[in-house]
N, C-alpha and C positions, 0 to 999 in steps of 0.2 A: 429678251430672255432666251429666245430660241438659239441665238448665237452662242450663248454660254452653254446651253444644254448640248448643242452640237459639238462644241469644243471639248467638253468633258466626256462625252460619249465616244469620241474618236471619229465622229462623222465628218469633220472637216479639220484636218490637221493644220492647214494653213491658218485658219482662224485661231487655233490654240497657240501656235507659234507667235502669231501677231499679238495676242493678248499677253503672252510672257514678255515679249520684247517691249510692248507698251508699258507694262508695269515696271520693267527694269529701267525704262527711260523716265517715267513719271515719278517713280519712288524717290529719287534724290531731290526732286522739287517739292514733293508733298511732305516728306518726313520732317524737314526743318520747320514747316508750317505747323505740323501737328505737335511738335515739342512744346511751344508756349501754351497751347491749348491743354495739353496733358498736365503741364506744370500748374496751370491755373486751377484745373480740376482737383489736383492733389492738394493745393493750398486751401481750396474751399473745403475739402474733406477734413483737413487738419483743423481748420477753424471750427467747423461743425462739431468735430470730436471734442475739442477743448471746451466749447460752450456747453455741450451735453454733459461733459464730466463735471463742470462747475454747477450746472443745474441739479445733477444727481447729488452732489455733495451738499448743496443747500437744502434739498429735499430731505436728505438723510439727517441733517442737523435739526431741521424743524420737527421731524418725526421723533428724534431723540428728546427734544425739548418737551413735546406734547406727552411723550411717555413718562418723562420725569415728573411733569406736573400731575399726571394721572396717578402715579405711584404716591406722590406727596399727599394728594387729596385722599387717597385710599388709606394712607397711614394716619392722617388726621381723623378721618371718619372712624377708623378702627380704634384709635386712642380715645376718642370721645365716647364711643359705644362701650368700651371697657371701663371708663370712668363712671358712666351712667349705671352700669351694672353693679359696680362695687358700691356706689352711693346708695343704690336702691336696696341692697342687702344690709347695709350698715344701719339704716333707720329702723 
């Protein structure tokens, strides 16, 4: 770590030049290796996004179904209460 600190502080210009040349030589070898890894990570991200989108859609559908059932039950209960009130006054 001291080598990097010296190179960036200007303490040892030769070390800095050596790092730049080393990166320039190694980069063409490393970059082709990184491309498949990056592609795999992107594929995994797309798959995770799609699965999440499907899960949210299913959850939304289930929530809509439950809400519709609750409204239906409330409507039936309201209708039964209204009928009971009109029958009670008619007698």
